C-alpha positions in Angstrom: 0.0 0.0 0.0 1.4 3.4 -1.1 0.7 6.7 0.6 0.7 8.4 -2.8 0.5 7.1 -6.4 1.3 9.7 -9.0 0.3 9.3 -12.6 2.6 11.2 -14.9 6.3 12.0 -14.6 6.4 15.5 -16.1 7.3 18.6 -14.1 4.2 18.4 -11.9 4.5 14.6 -11.2 8.3 14.6 -10.6 8.3 17.5 -8.2 5.3 16.1 -6.4 7.1 12.7 -6.0 10.3 14.4 -4.7 8.3 16.5 -2.2 6.2 13.5 -1.1 9.4 11.6 -0.4 10.8 14.4 1.7 7.6 14.5 3.7 7.9 10.8 4.4 5.2 9.4 2.1 5.7 6.0 0.5 5.4 7.0 -3.2 5.2 5.5 -6.6 5.5 7.4 -9.9 3.7 5.9 -13.0 4.8 7.0 -16.4 4.2 5.3 -19.7 6.6 7.4 -21.8 9.8 9.3 -20.8 10.7 11.0 -17.6 10.4 14.8 -17.7 7.2 15.0 -19.7 6.7 17.7 -22.3 9.1 20.2 -20.8 12.2 18.0 -21.0 11.4 16.0 -24.1 9.2 18.1 -26.3 9.0 21.6 -24.9 11.2 23.9 -22.8 14.5 22.1 -23.1 14.7 21.1 -26.8 13.2 24.4 -28.0 15.6 26.5 -25.9 18.5 24.4 -27.1 17.5 25.2 -30.7 17.1 28.8 -29.8 20.6 29.0 -28.4 22.0 27.5 -31.6 20.0 30.0 -33.6 21.3 32.9 -31.5 24.9 31.8 -31.9 24.5 31.7 -35.7 22.7 35.1 -35.7 25.5 36.5 -33.6 28.2 35.1 -35.9 26.6 37.0 -38.8 26.9 40.4 -37.0 30.3 39.6 -35.5 31.9 42.5 -37.4 30.1 44.9 -35.2 32.3 43.6 -32.4 35.5 43.9 -34.4 35.5 40.1 -35.0 35.5 38.8 -38.6 33.9 35.3 -39.0 33.9 34.2 -42.6 31.7 31.4 -43.9 29.6 30.6 -40.8 26.9 28.1 -41.5 24.4 25.8 -39.7 25.1 22.1 -39.5 21.5 21.1 -38.7 22.5 17.5 -37.9 24.9 18.7 -35.2 22.2 21.1 -33.9 19.8 18.1 -33.5 22.5 15.9 -32.0 23.3 18.5 -29.4 19.6 18.8 -28.5 19.1 15.1 -28.2 22.3 14.7 -26.1 21.2 17.4 -23.7 17.8 15.8 -23.2 19.3 12.4 -22.5 21.8 13.9 -20.0 19.1 15.7 -18.1 16.8 12.7 -18.2 19.6 10.6 -16.7 20.0 13.2 -14.0 16.3 13.0 -13.2 16.5 9.3 -13.0 19.3 9.6 -10.4 17.1 11.8 -8.1 14.3 9.2 -7.7 16.0 7.0 -5.1 13.3 5.8 -2.7 10.5 6.4 -5.2 9.1 3.4 -7.1 9.1 4.2 -10.9 6.6 2.2 -12.8 6.9 2.5 -16.6 3.5 1.4 -17.6 0.1 2.8 -18.5 -2.4 3.5 -15.7 -6.1 3.4 -15.3 -7.9 4.6 -12.1 -10.3 2.0 -10.7 -11.2 3.9 -7.6 -9.8 6.5 -5.2 -7.6 3.9 -3.8 -6.8 1.6 -6.8 -4.8 2.1 -10.0 -4.6 -0.6 -12.6 -1.3 -1.0 -14.6 -0.5 -3.6 -17.2 0.5 -6.3 -14.7 -1.0 -5.4 -11.4 -3.4 -3.3 -9.3 -1.7 -0.7 -7.1 -3.3 0.1 -3.8 -2.8 3.6 -2.5 -4.1 6.0 0.1 -4.1 9.0 -2.3 -3.8 9.6 -6.1 -2.3 12.6 -7.9 -3.0 12.9 -11.6 -0.4 14.8 -13.6 -0.7 13.6 -17.1 0.1 16.9 -18.9 -1.0 18.0 -22.3 -0.3 17.7 -26.1 -0.5 20.0 -29.1 -4.0 20.9 -30.1 -5.2 20.3 -33.6 -7.0 22.8 -35.7 -10.1 21.9 -37.8 -9.1 21.5 -41.4 -5.4 21.2 -40.5 -5.0 17.6 -39.3 -1.5 16.6 -38.5 -0.1 14.3 -41.2 3.6 14.3 -40.0 4.6 15.3 -43.5 3.3 18.7 -44.7 1.3 19.7 -41.6 3.1 19.1 -38.4 2.8 19.8 -34.6 5.3 21.5 -32.3 6.3 18.0 -31.2 7.1 16.8 -34.7 9.0 19.9 -35.8 11.6 19.0 -33.2 12.5 15.9 -35.3 13.0 17.6 -38.7 16.0 16.3 -40.6 16.6 19.5 -42.5 15.8 23.2 -42.4 12.7 24.0 -44.5 13.0 26.7 -47.2 9.7 28.2 -46.2 7.5 27.7 -43.2 3.9 28.7 -42.4 3.2 29.0 -38.7 -0.5 28.9 -37.9 -0.7 30.5 -34.4 1.3 33.5 -33.3 1.3 32.7 -29.7 4.3 31.8 -27.5 5.2 28.5 -29.3 4.7 30.0 -32.8 6.8 33.0 -32.1 9.6 30.9 -30.6 9.8 28.6 -33.6 9.6 31.7 -35.9 12.7 33.0 -34.1 14.5 29.7 -34.5 13.9 29.0 -38.2 14.1 32.6 -39.4 17.6 32.7 -37.9 18.4 29.5 -39.7 17.4 31.1 -43.0 13.9 29.8 -43.5 11.3 32.2 -45.0 8.8 32.3 -42.1 5.2 33.4 -42.3 3.0 33.7 -39.2 -0.8 33.6 -39.4 -2.6 34.7 -36.2 -6.4 34.9 -35.9 -6.3 37.6 -33.2 -5.3 41.3 -33.7 -1.9 40.9 -32.2 0.9 38.4 -31.8 1.1 36.6 -28.4 -2.6 37.3 -27.5 -2.9 38.1 -23.9 0.6 39.7 -23.6 1.1 43.4 -23.1 -0.2 45.1 -26.3 2.8 47.5 -26.5 5.2 44.6 -26.3 3.3 42.5 -28.8 3.5 45.4 -31.3 7.3 45.8 -30.6 8.0 42.1 -31.3 5.9 42.3 -34.5 7.9 45.2 -35.8 11.2 43.4 -34.9 10.1 40.3 -36.6 9.2 42.2 -39.7 12.7 43.7 -39.8 14.1 40.2 -39.6 12.0 39.3 -42.7 9.3 37.3 -41.0 5.9 37.9 -42.6 3.2 38.7 -40.1 -0.5 38.2 -40.8 -2.7 39.1 -37.9 -6.5 39.1 -38.0 -6.1 36.2 -40.4 -8.2 33.0 -40.7 -5.8 30.2 -41.6 -8.4 28.6 -43.8 -7.9 31.4 -46.3 -4.3 30.5 -46.9 -3.0 28.2 -49.6 -0.6 25.7 -48.0 0.9 24.8 -51.4 2.9 28.1 -51.1 4.9 26.7 -48.2 7.3 23.8 -47.8 5.9 23.1 -44.4 3.0 24.1 -42.1 3.4 24.2 -38.4 0.1 24.3 -36.4 0.6 25.6 -32.9 -2.8 26.9 -31.7 -2.4 25.9 -28.0 -2.4 22.6 -26.1 -5.1 20.2 -25.0 -5.0 18.0 -21.9 -4.1 14.3 -21.9 -6.6 12.4 -19.9 -7.8 9.6 -22.2 -7.5 6.1 -21.0 -7.3 7.2 -17.3 -10.9 6.0 -16.5 -12.0 9.4 -15.3 -15.6 8.8 -16.1 -15.7 5.3 -14.6 -14.2 6.6 -11.4 -16.5 9.7 -11.3 -13.8 12.3 -11.5 -15.3 15.5 -12.8 -14.0 17.1 -15.9 -14.8 20.2 -17.9 -14.1 19.8 -21.7 -11.5 17.2 -20.8 -9.8 19.3 -18.1 -9.7 17.8 -14.6 -11.7 20.1 -12.3 -9.8 20.9 -9.1 -10.5 23.3 -6.2 -8.1 25.9 -4.8 -6.3 23.1 -2.9 -5.9 21.0 -6.1 -8.4 18.4 -5.0 -10.8 16.8 -7.4 -14.4 16.0 -6.5 -13.3 12.5 -5.4 -11.9 12.1 -1.9 -8.1 11.7 -1.9 -7.7 12.3 -5.6 -5.8 15.4 -6.7 -4.6 16.8 -10.0 -1.8 19.2 -10.9 -0.1 20.6 -14.0 -1.4 21.0 -17.6 -4.2 18.3 -17.1 -6.1 20.8 -15.0 -6.2 23.3 -17.9 -5.0 26.2 -15.8 -1.8 28.1 -16.5 0.1 25.7 -18.8 3.7 26.6 -17.8 6.3 24.1 -16.5 7.2 26.2 -13.5 3.5 26.5 -12.5 3.1 22.7 -12.9 6.1 22.2 -10.7 4.6 24.5 -8.0 1.2 22.8 -8.3 2.8 19.3 -7.9 4.7 20.3 -4.8 1.7 22.0 -3.3 -0.5 18.9 -4.0 2.0 16.7 -2.3 2.2 19.0 0.7 -1.6 19.1 0.9 -1.9 15.3 0.8 0.6 15.1 3.6 -0.8 17.9 5.6 -3.3 15.9 7.6 -6.2 18.3 7.0 -4.4 21.6 6.9 -4.0 22.3 3.2 -2.7 25.5 1.5 -4.4 27.3 -1.3 -2.7 27.6 -4.7 -1.7 31.2 -5.5 -1.3 32.2 -9.1 -0.9 36.0 -8.7 2.8 36.1 -9.4 3.5 33.5 -12.1 6.1 34.7 -14.5 5.7 34.2 -18.3 8.8 33.8 -20.3 9.0 33.8 -24.1 12.4 33.0 -25.7 12.1 35.0 -28.9 14.9 37.3 -30.0 14.6 39.6 -28.2 13.2 37.8 -25.2 9.8 38.7 -23.6 8.8 38.2 -20.0 6.0 39.4 -17.8 4.4 38.9 -14.4 1.3 40.1 -12.5 -1.1 42.8 -13.8 -0.8 44.1 -17.3 -1.4 47.8 -18.2 -4.5 47.1 -20.3 -6.0 44.9 -17.5 -5.5 47.8 -15.0 -7.1 50.3 -17.4 -10.0 48.0 -18.1 -10.6 47.8 -14.3 -10.3 51.6 -14.1 -7.5 51.2 -11.6 -5.4 54.2 -10.7 -1.9 53.1 -11.8 1.5 54.5 -12.5 3.5 53.1 -15.5 7.3 53.4 -15.1 9.5 52.6 -18.2 13.1 52.4 -19.3 14.3 51.9 -22.9 17.3 49.6 -23.3 18.8 52.2 -25.6 19.8 53.9 -22.4 21.6 50.8 -21.0 25.4 50.6 -21.4 25.4 46.8 -21.2 22.6 46.5 -23.8 24.8 48.6 -26.1 27.8 46.4 -25.4 25.7 43.4 -26.3 24.3 45.1 -29.4 20.9 44.3 -28.1 19.1 47.7 -27.5 15.7 46.8 -28.9 13.1 46.8 -26.1 12.1 48.3 -22.8 11.1 47.5 -19.2 7.6 48.5 -18.0 6.6 48.4 -14.4 3.0 48.8 -13.2 2.4 50.1 -9.7 -0.5 51.5 -7.6 -0.5 55.3 -7.9 -1.5 55.7 -4.3 0.5 53.1 -2.4 3.3 52.5 -4.8 2.8 48.7 -4.6 4.3 46.9 -7.6 1.4 45.1 -9.3 3.0 43.8 -12.5 5.8 44.2 -15.0 6.6 43.4 -18.6 10.0 43.3 -20.4 11.1 42.9 -24.0 14.8 43.0 -24.5 18.1 41.3 -23.6 17.9 38.6 -20.8 14.2 39.5 -20.2 13.6 36.0 -18.9 16.2 36.4 -16.2 15.4 40.0 -15.3 11.7 39.1 -14.6 12.8 37.1 -11.6 13.5 40.3 -9.7 10.1 41.7 -10.5 8.4 38.4 -9.7 9.9 38.7 -6.3 8.6 42.2 -6.0 5.0 41.3 -7.0 5.0 38.2 -4.9 6.1 40.0 -1.8 4.0 43.1 -2.5 7.0 45.4 -2.5 6.6 49.0 -3.4 8.5 51.3 -5.8 10.8 52.6 -3.0 11.9 49.1 -2.1 13.4 48.7 -5.6 14.3 52.3 -6.1 16.5 52.2 -3.0 18.1 48.9 -4.0 21.7 49.2 -5.1 22.0 47.3 -8.4 25.5 46.4 -9.7 27.0 48.5 -12.5 27.3 47.8 -15.4 24.5 45.3 -15.6 21.2 44.8 -17.3 19.5 44.5 -13.9 20.3 48.1 -13.1 17.8 49.0 -15.8 15.0 48.1 -13.4 16.3 50.7 -11.0 16.6 53.2 -13.9 13.0 52.6 -14.8 11.9 53.9 -11.4 14.0 57.1 -11.4 
């Protein structure tokens, strides 16, 4: 009899298992595919590995600006792929080594009751269950994945060669990151987005900025565009990335009575389902589909299971969003348009990276920092960044939003010089 059985070994399930072990729970982790889930195998790690290769190649082409002549730089896509696969394998092996004391069961799972899970060769008895089965790329009507001409964000990671032209249907986070990668590699990229701006839901000013930067790079942008009006014959390849859908099929949710909403597992603020002792965390809940939020949910669920009736509520007020385009984009907390729509009295503090010495040294001056605060109290409510190392800089502002710091707390902080982080202080002067 286990104290906790976890279905799914992605970021939610893995971190839940490690937390449960530390809390003294006898735990098993059931995973039918690879350790690390989407993030390690098909998402965060492989895409950012490709992005780094793309950045190095792009930098080599403007090396003369640094007084360095590099002649004949080219992309060896086979070696790019080999590096990606090697990094994934190394990290997966590292994860495997952390699971001492946790039973890893590499099989499919079906929930029979709130205390029983059926695998291929046995029935596992457990006091509690955590479902963390993740998500997969969503298909778009009329654009069914065929693994040849119309592919998903999973399948594009296994390309053997760089396409001459690429149509990306969906200008959200995933679409914009792949646009960055393949445009840098020399592909003629076109983005078709149904909404009025790229990265719907992101700060409008930042979305406009990345659109203009993309256009300068030669990426064709079509917003307010219905993909069905496009002729796919004009492109070597079509990548459909219109979001993700939860993976819950085969789990026996209906049989066991676990409530869902359009496939998403319904949980309360403590991550409990409607069935006693059954919890869910990560993408399968259909909430914020980010690896770091899944990790947080997994750890919180494990703590709540072990709490003995004193659970903690999940808090999503300060979850950073990071987009690894070139330049990078990151945001946290309240956005300017959200505040205005709520008629909130806010102050907007900004700093352009043109004024940063380090940004000039890096030759990366496109972008700005925007900090949203309460006009009366000075409390920092949110922030958005587009520019060099935005995904690192947002950590400081996430800390500020999470701890309800005010402008004076950051204004009085001594930032090292010369750094990009001092731009946060400059924004508040």
